[in-house]
TIMAR-222174 format. One record per residue: residue number from 1; residue in one letter; x, y, z of N, C-alpha, C in turn. Coordinates in nm, 2 decimals. Layout:
node nr:NUM rest:A n.px:X n.py:Y n.pz:Z ca.px:X ca.py:Y ca.pz:Z c.px:X c.py:Y c.pz:Z;
...
This chain:
node nr:1 rest:M n.px:0.07 n.py:-0.09 n.pz:0.04 ca.px:-0.03 ca.py:0.03 ca.pz:-0.02 c.px:0.13 c.py:0.12 c.pz:-0.02;
node nr:2 rest:P n.px:0.02 n.py:0.19 n.pz:-0.09 ca.px:0.14 ca.py:0.36 ca.pz:-0.10 c.px:0.11 c.py:0.40 c.pz:0.02;
node nr:3 rest:A n.px:0.22 n.py:0.52 n.pz:0.04 ca.px:0.22 ca.py:0.54 ca.pz:0.20 c.px:0.12 c.py:0.67 c.pz:0.18;
node nr:4 rest:G n.px:0.01 n.py:0.68 n.pz:0.29 ca.px:-0.01 ca.py:0.85 ca.pz:0.29 c.px:-0.18 c.py:0.75 c.pz:0.22;
node nr:5 rest:L n.px:-0.17 n.py:0.60 n.pz:0.22 ca.px:-0.35 ca.py:0.59 ca.pz:0.18 c.px:-0.38 c.py:0.47 c.pz:0.26;
node nr:6 rest:W n.px:-0.51 n.py:0.52 n.pz:0.30 ca.px:-0.53 ca.py:0.42 ca.pz:0.45 c.px:-0.71 c.py:0.28 c.pz:0.39;
node nr:7 rest:Q n.px:-0.65 n.py:0.18 n.pz:0.41 ca.px:-0.73 ca.py:0.10 ca.pz:0.42 c.px:-0.85 c.py:0.00 c.pz:0.49;
node nr:8 rest:W n.px:-0.92 n.py:0.00 n.pz:0.46 ca.px:-1.01 ca.py:-0.10 ca.pz:0.59 c.px:-0.89 c.py:-0.17 c.pz:0.62;
node nr:9 rest:P n.px:-0.91 n.py:-0.24 n.pz:0.75 ca.px:-0.86 ca.py:-0.40 ca.pz:0.83 c.px:-0.89 c.py:-0.49 c.pz:0.71;
node nr:10 rest:Q n.px:-0.85 n.py:-0.61 n.pz:0.71 ca.px:-0.87 ca.py:-0.73 ca.pz:0.60 c.px:-0.97 c.py:-0.80 c.pz:0.70;
node nr:11 rest:A n.px:-1.08 n.py:-0.82 n.pz:0.68 ca.px:-1.14 ca.py:-0.95 ca.pz:0.81 c.px:-1.03 c.py:-1.08 c.pz:0.80;
node nr:12 rest:R n.px:-1.07 n.py:-1.10 n.pz:0.96 ca.px:-0.97 ca.py:-1.21 ca.pz:1.01 c.px:-0.99 c.py:-1.32 c.pz:0.93;
node nr:13 rest:P n.px:-0.99 n.py:-1.45 n.pz:0.90 ca.px:-1.04 ca.py:-1.57 ca.pz:0.93 c.px:-1.15 c.py:-1.59 c.pz:1.08;
node nr:14 rest:A n.px:-1.23 n.py:-1.67 n.pz:1.03 ca.px:-1.31 ca.py:-1.75 ca.pz:1.11 c.px:-1.23 c.py:-1.82 c.pz:1.19;
node nr:15 rest:A n.px:-1.24 n.py:-1.84 n.pz:1.37 ca.px:-1.13 ca.py:-1.89 ca.pz:1.41 c.px:-1.26 c.py:-2.06 c.pz:1.44;
node nr:16 rest:P n.px:-1.13 n.py:-2.17 n.pz:1.39 ca.px:-1.16 ca.py:-2.24 ca.pz:1.39 c.px:-1.32 c.py:-2.30 c.pz:1.53;
node nr:17 rest:A n.px:-1.36 n.py:-2.38 n.pz:1.44 ca.px:-1.47 ca.py:-2.44 ca.pz:1.59 c.px:-1.39 c.py:-2.54 c.pz:1.66;
node nr:18 rest:A n.px:-1.46 n.py:-2.52 n.pz:1.81 ca.px:-1.34 ca.py:-2.63 ca.pz:1.91 c.px:-1.39 c.py:-2.75 c.pz:1.84;
node nr:19 rest:P n.px:-1.32 n.py:-2.85 n.pz:1.92 ca.px:-1.33 ca.py:-2.97 ca.pz:1.90 c.px:-1.47 c.py:-2.99 c.pz:2.00;
node nr:20 rest:Q n.px:-1.57 n.py:-3.09 n.pz:1.96 ca.px:-1.69 ca.py:-3.12 ca.pz:2.06 c.px:-1.62 c.py:-3.18 c.pz:2.17;
node nr:21 rest:S n.px:-1.69 n.py:-3.18 n.pz:2.30 ca.px:-1.64 ca.py:-3.30 ca.pz:2.41 c.px:-1.62 c.py:-3.49 c.pz:2.34;
node nr:22 rest:K n.px:-1.64 n.py:-3.55 n.pz:2.36 ca.px:-1.66 ca.py:-3.67 ca.pz:2.32 c.px:-1.71 c.py:-3.73 c.pz:2.44;
node nr:23 rest:R n.px:-1.83 n.py:-3.77 n.pz:2.35 ca.px:-1.96 ca.py:-3.85 ca.pz:2.50 c.px:-1.91 c.py:-3.96 c.pz:2.48;
node nr:24 rest:R n.px:-1.94 n.py:-4.03 n.pz:2.62 ca.px:-1.91 ca.py:-4.17 ca.pz:2.66 c.px:-1.97 c.py:-4.28 c.pz:2.57;
node nr:25 rest:P n.px:-1.95 n.py:-4.36 n.pz:2.54 ca.px:-2.10 ca.py:-4.47 ca.pz:2.48 c.px:-2.18 c.py:-4.49 c.pz:2.56;
node nr:26 rest:L n.px:-2.32 n.py:-4.44 n.pz:2.45 ca.px:-2.42 ca.py:-4.47 ca.pz:2.52 c.px:-2.50 c.py:-4.59 c.pz:2.63;
node nr:27 rest:A n.px:-2.42 n.py:-4.69 n.pz:2.58 ca.px:-2.45 ca.py:-4.84 ca.pz:2.64 c.px:-2.39 c.py:-4.84 c.pz:2.78;
node nr:28 rest:D n.px:-2.27 n.py:-4.76 n.pz:2.77 ca.px:-2.20 ca.py:-4.78 ca.pz:2.90 c.px:-2.28 c.py:-4.65 c.pz:2.99;
node nr:29 rest:A n.px:-2.34 n.py:-4.57 n.pz:2.95 ca.px:-2.43 ca.py:-4.49 ca.pz:3.05 c.px:-2.56 c.py:-4.53 c.pz:3.10;
node nr:30 rest:I n.px:-2.65 n.py:-4.60 n.pz:3.02 ca.px:-2.69 ca.py:-4.64 ca.pz:3.05 c.px:-2.73 c.py:-4.80 c.pz:3.12;
node nr:31 rest:D n.px:-2.61 n.py:-4.87 n.pz:3.12 ca.px:-2.54 ca.py:-5.03 ca.pz:3.19 c.px:-2.60 c.py:-4.92 c.pz:3.33;
node nr:32 rest:D n.px:-2.52 n.py:-4.79 n.pz:3.35 ca.px:-2.43 ca.py:-4.75 ca.pz:3.46 c.px:-2.59 c.py:-4.64 c.pz:3.54;
node nr:33 rest:A n.px:-2.75 n.py:-4.66 n.pz:3.48 ca.px:-2.82 ca.py:-4.59 ca.pz:3.51 c.px:-2.85 c.py:-4.67 c.pz:3.54;
node nr:34 rest:A n.px:-2.86 n.py:-4.77 n.pz:3.46 ca.px:-2.99 ca.py:-4.93 ca.pz:3.55 c.px:-2.92 c.py:-4.92 c.pz:3.65;
node nr:35 rest:H n.px:-2.79 n.py:-4.98 n.pz:3.67 ca.px:-2.70 ca.py:-4.97 ca.pz:3.77 c.px:-2.77 c.py:-4.90 c.pz:3.93;
node nr:36 rest:D n.px:-2.76 n.py:-4.75 n.pz:3.88 ca.px:-2.83 ca.py:-4.69 ca.pz:3.97 c.px:-2.98 c.py:-4.74 c.pz:4.00;
node nr:37 rest:V n.px:-3.06 n.py:-4.74 n.pz:3.95 ca.px:-3.18 ca.py:-4.74 ca.pz:3.94 c.px:-3.24 c.py:-4.91 c.pz:4.02;
node nr:38 rest:T n.px:-3.15 n.py:-5.02 n.pz:3.97 ca.px:-3.16 ca.py:-5.12 ca.pz:4.07 c.px:-3.16 c.py:-5.11 c.pz:4.24;
node nr:39 rest:K n.px:-3.07 n.py:-5.08 n.pz:4.27 ca.px:-2.96 ca.py:-5.01 ca.pz:4.38 c.px:-3.11 c.py:-4.96 c.pz:4.46;
node nr:40 rest:A n.px:-3.07 n.py:-4.81 n.pz:4.40 ca.px:-3.22 ca.py:-4.76 ca.pz:4.43 c.px:-3.36 c.py:-4.83 c.pz:4.51;
node nr:41 rest:V n.px:-3.40 n.py:-4.85 n.pz:4.44 ca.px:-3.53 ca.py:-4.95 ca.pz:4.43 c.px:-3.48 c.py:-5.02 c.pz:4.57;
node nr:42 rest:E n.px:-3.36 n.py:-5.11 n.pz:4.54 ca.px:-3.34 ca.py:-5.19 ca.pz:4.62 c.px:-3.28 c.py:-5.12 c.pz:4.78;
node nr:43 rest:R n.px:-3.26 n.py:-5.04 n.pz:4.77 ca.px:-3.28 ca.py:-4.93 ca.pz:4.88 c.px:-3.39 c.py:-4.88 c.pz:4.97;
node nr:44 rest:L n.px:-3.47 n.py:-4.90 n.pz:4.89 ca.px:-3.59 ca.py:-4.80 ca.pz:4.92 c.px:-3.66 c.py:-4.95 c.pz:4.98;
node nr:45 rest:A n.px:-3.71 n.py:-5.11 n.pz:4.92 ca.px:-3.69 ca.py:-5.17 ca.pz:4.98 c.px:-3.59 c.py:-5.21 c.pz:5.12;
node nr:46 rest:R n.px:-3.57 n.py:-5.21 n.pz:5.16 ca.px:-3.48 ca.py:-5.25 ca.pz:5.22 c.px:-3.56 c.py:-5.14 c.pz:5.41;
node nr:47 rest:L n.px:-3.54 n.py:-5.01 n.pz:5.38 ca.px:-3.59 ca.py:-4.93 ca.pz:5.45 c.px:-3.75 c.py:-4.94 c.pz:5.50;
node nr:48 rest:L n.px:-3.80 n.py:-5.00 n.pz:5.42 ca.px:-3.91 ca.py:-5.03 ca.pz:5.42 c.px:-3.97 c.py:-5.16 c.pz:5.52;
node nr:49 rest:E n.px:-3.79 n.py:-5.26 n.pz:5.56 ca.px:-3.84 ca.py:-5.36 ca.pz:5.63 c.px:-3.76 c.py:-5.26 c.pz:5.79;
node nr:50 rest:D n.px:-3.74 n.py:-5.14 n.pz:5.77 ca.px:-3.69 ca.py:-5.11 ca.pz:5.92 c.px:-3.78 c.py:-5.08 c.pz:6.01;
node nr:51 rest:D n.px:-3.82 n.py:-5.16 n.pz:6.15 ca.px:-3.89 ca.py:-5.17 ca.pz:6.22 c.px:-3.94 c.py:-5.01 c.pz:6.25;
node nr:52 rest:R n.px:-3.92 n.py:-4.93 n.pz:6.24 ca.px:-4.00 ca.py:-4.82 ca.pz:6.24 c.px:-4.11 c.py:-4.78 c.pz:6.19;
node nr:53 rest:F n.px:-4.09 n.py:-4.82 n.pz:6.00 ca.px:-4.21 ca.py:-4.88 ca.pz:5.92 c.px:-4.38 c.py:-4.85 c.pz:5.98;
node nr:54 rest:P n.px:-4.35 n.py:-4.93 n.pz:6.00 ca.px:-4.50 ca.py:-4.96 ca.pz:6.06 c.px:-4.55 c.py:-4.79 c.pz:6.11;
node nr:55 rest:Q n.px:-4.52 n.py:-4.78 n.pz:6.21 ca.px:-4.59 ca.py:-4.59 ca.pz:6.28 c.px:-4.54 c.py:-4.47 c.pz:6.16;
node nr:56 rest:N n.px:-4.42 n.py:-4.49 n.pz:6.09 ca.px:-4.40 ca.py:-4.38 ca.pz:5.97 c.px:-4.49 c.py:-4.40 c.pz:5.88;
node nr:57 rest:A n.px:-4.55 n.py:-4.52 n.pz:5.82 ca.px:-4.63 ca.py:-4.54 ca.pz:5.71 c.px:-4.72 c.py:-4.45 c.pz:5.61;
node nr:58 rest:E n.px:-4.80 n.py:-4.43 n.pz:5.66 ca.px:-4.89 ca.py:-4.32 ca.pz:5.65 c.px:-4.81 c.py:-4.20 c.pz:5.58;
node nr:59 rest:K n.px:-4.76 n.py:-4.13 n.pz:5.66 ca.px:-4.63 ca.py:-4.03 ca.pz:5.64 c.px:-4.58 c.py:-4.05 c.pz:5.53;
node nr:60 rest:V n.px:-4.50 n.py:-4.16 n.pz:5.54 ca.px:-4.37 ca.py:-4.18 ca.pz:5.42 c.px:-4.51 c.py:-4.23 c.pz:5.35;
node nr:61 rest:A n.px:-4.61 n.py:-4.26 n.pz:5.29 ca.px:-4.69 ca.py:-4.29 ca.pz:5.21 c.px:-4.75 c.py:-4.11 c.pz:5.11;
node nr:62 rest:T n.px:-4.83 n.py:-4.04 n.pz:5.24 ca.px:-4.79 ca.py:-3.92 ca.pz:5.16 c.px:-4.68 c.py:-3.87 c.pz:5.10;
node nr:63 rest:R n.px:-4.53 n.py:-3.82 n.pz:5.14 ca.px:-4.48 ca.py:-3.69 ca.pz:5.09 c.px:-4.41 c.py:-3.79 c.pz:5.00;
node nr:64 rest:N n.px:-4.39 n.py:-3.94 n.pz:4.97 ca.px:-4.35 ca.py:-3.98 ca.pz:4.83 c.px:-4.37 c.py:-4.10 c.pz:4.78;
node nr:65 rest:R n.px:-4.55 n.py:-4.10 n.pz:4.77 ca.px:-4.61 ca.py:-4.24 ca.pz:4.70 c.px:-4.54 c.py:-4.18 c.pz:4.54;
node nr:66 rest:G n.px:-4.68 n.py:-4.05 n.pz:4.50 ca.px:-4.69 ca.py:-3.91 ca.pz:4.36 c.px:-4.56 c.py:-3.98 c.pz:4.30;
node nr:67 rest:D n.px:-4.42 n.py:-3.96 n.pz:4.43 ca.px:-4.29 ca.py:-3.97 ca.pz:4.30 c.px:-4.26 c.py:-4.12 c.pz:4.30;
node nr:68 rest:L n.px:-4.31 n.py:-4.22 n.pz:4.40 ca.px:-4.24 ca.py:-4.28 ca.pz:4.36 c.px:-4.33 c.py:-4.36 c.pz:4.25;
node nr:69 rest:L n.px:-4.46 n.py:-4.34 n.pz:4.21 ca.px:-4.56 ca.py:-4.31 ca.pz:4.09 c.px:-4.50 c.py:-4.25 c.pz:3.99;
node nr:70 rest:R n.px:-4.48 n.py:-4.15 n.pz:4.02 ca.px:-4.43 ca.py:-4.16 ca.pz:3.86 c.px:-4.26 c.py:-4.18 c.pz:3.76;
node nr:71 rest:A n.px:-4.19 n.py:-4.23 n.pz:3.92 ca.px:-4.05 ca.py:-4.25 ca.pz:3.91 c.px:-4.07 c.py:-4.41 c.pz:3.82;
node nr:72 rest:A n.px:-4.23 n.py:-4.48 n.pz:3.87 ca.px:-4.22 ca.py:-4.64 ca.pz:3.84 c.px:-4.31 c.py:-4.62 c.pz:3.67;
node nr:73 rest:E n.px:-4.37 n.py:-4.49 n.pz:3.70 ca.px:-4.38 ca.py:-4.50 ca.pz:3.54 c.px:-4.32 c.py:-4.43 c.pz:3.38;
node nr:74 rest:A n.px:-4.20 n.py:-4.35 n.pz:3.47 ca.px:-4.10 ca.py:-4.31 ca.pz:3.36 c.px:-4.03 c.py:-4.49 c.pz:3.29;
node nr:75 rest:L n.px:-4.03 n.py:-4.55 n.pz:3.42 ca.px:-3.97 ca.py:-4.65 ca.pz:3.40 c.px:-3.99 c.py:-4.79 c.pz:3.36;
node nr:76 rest:A n.px:-4.20 n.py:-4.82 n.pz:3.31 ca.px:-4.22 ca.py:-4.89 ca.pz:3.26 c.px:-4.16 c.py:-4.80 c.pz:3.10;
node nr:77 rest:G n.px:-4.21 n.py:-4.68 n.pz:3.10 ca.px:-4.18 ca.py:-4.61 ca.pz:2.92 c.px:-4.08 c.py:-4.64 c.pz:2.91;
node nr:78 rest:V n.px:-3.93 n.py:-4.66 n.pz:2.98 ca.px:-3.81 ca.py:-4.73 ca.pz:2.97 c.px:-3.87 c.py:-4.92 c.pz:2.93;
node nr:79 rest:L n.px:-3.86 n.py:-4.90 n.pz:2.99 ca.px:-3.86 ca.py:-5.08 ca.pz:2.94 c.px:-3.96 c.py:-5.12 c.pz:2.79;
node nr:80 rest:D n.px:-4.07 n.py:-5.01 n.pz:2.74 ca.px:-4.14 ca.py:-5.06 ca.pz:2.69 c.px:-4.03 c.py:-5.03 c.pz:2.54;
node nr:81 rest:R n.px:-3.98 n.py:-4.89 n.pz:2.57 ca.px:-3.90 ca.py:-4.85 ca.pz:2.44 c.px:-3.81 c.py:-5.02 c.pz:2.44;
node nr:82 rest:L n.px:-3.74 n.py:-5.03 n.pz:2.56 ca.px:-3.59 ca.py:-5.12 ca.pz:2.55 c.px:-3.68 c.py:-5.25 c.pz:2.42;
node nr:83 rest:A n.px:-3.80 n.py:-5.24 n.pz:2.47 ca.px:-3.86 ca.py:-5.40 ca.pz:2.40 c.px:-3.92 c.py:-5.34 c.pz:2.29;
node nr:84 rest:A n.px:-3.97 n.py:-5.22 n.pz:2.24 ca.px:-4.00 ca.py:-5.24 ca.pz:2.14 c.px:-3.88 c.py:-5.17 c.pz:2.02;
node nr:85 rest:S n.px:-3.77 n.py:-5.15 n.pz:2.05 ca.px:-3.63 ca.py:-5.19 ca.pz:2.03 c.px:-3.54 c.py:-5.30 c.pz:1.93;
node nr:86 rest:A n.px:-3.67 n.py:-5.44 n.pz:2.07 ca.px:-3.58 ca.py:-5.57 ca.pz:2.11 c.px:-3.62 c.py:-5.63 c.pz:2.00;
node nr:87 rest:A n.px:-3.75 n.py:-5.56 n.pz:1.92 ca.px:-3.85 ca.py:-5.65 ca.pz:1.88 c.px:-3.81 c.py:-5.63 c.pz:1.74;
């Protein structure tokens, strides 16, 4: 560029996109989630065997039944999807 002449700065090339983080294999994630659900259900079953349960049954049911029903419905949906994909 000759001295004394001004030019607009050149546009910089776009920065390369950051590499996407590698996700763990889906089968491994589902294995872990299924294990966690199993452990949680086993824990609930053990808690119902606690000697304090009979005195607290009504309070426990009132506080937790709705959440457990929603969890059971969600799990039933998961099982339905798995059965449909295996067919």
